C-alpha angles and dihedrals in degrees: 000000000000114000144203163064126158119240116291093015094279122152117252109275095015121122111256149116118327116264116266119248114285114274121242124207093247096057107060143097141183123237129180115266119242129202090259089066094065099092095045091048090046089055091045089053093050091049095046099043101039099091094049093043092048090049088053092046091241104106114127118172094219101032095054089059098038095054088060091047092050094051101034115129120178086195092067104024128091128194116225110223119193125176089355095302135095108270101170146305142248132198124205111187129175117234140137094013095305143069114261118216105213139160095021102165132160125193110251093244088058097051125103095028101094095262094117090050093049093049094046092048089053094049091048092049088056095048091045090053087056090048088238129152115226128219132188143167121225127183117258109264095018115145086222090078091074090054092052093047090053088057098053103272119140131193114262098173141344140194135179093292111018138048115205112211134181138190124197118222113284095010107169119230109248096035107140111261093237091057091050094051094067094052098036096072111096120191112245115239 
């Protein structure tokens, strides 16, 4: 999971409104994204991914936002609201015989309070009810990998930048990674 936007959608270090109170896992909801959300989410992506992309030597001020704009789908994206304010977003898109967890970002002030776990648990309950496997790509070295592993994801492949992970329907958290690998592979249609 990649995470972050500062309160009011301002860039880090820019003058702007104060950050909203930190979100707690019990005080949140999902709403369908609309086209008007695209720029706030693009800024959120840039904020959240900056440190990991810089560490990997891949940060580009324009590209980080444009990749979100190019792949944004209000049909598959939900905005995470916490305490009445935008706290993040998550996209779940069907492709290649599974659901793809994409664009899962939490504002920095909302991290570390159980919100990401609560949202991920809700998303996975929905995909499990559909009997769907879930795939995702996380940046190498991202702390999000540990969150995904705790929720039944296992590594399928990795390269110098990305780690491809998958989770079969109903995978229990805490299942040893080697046991998940055998069931995580889903034949491509």
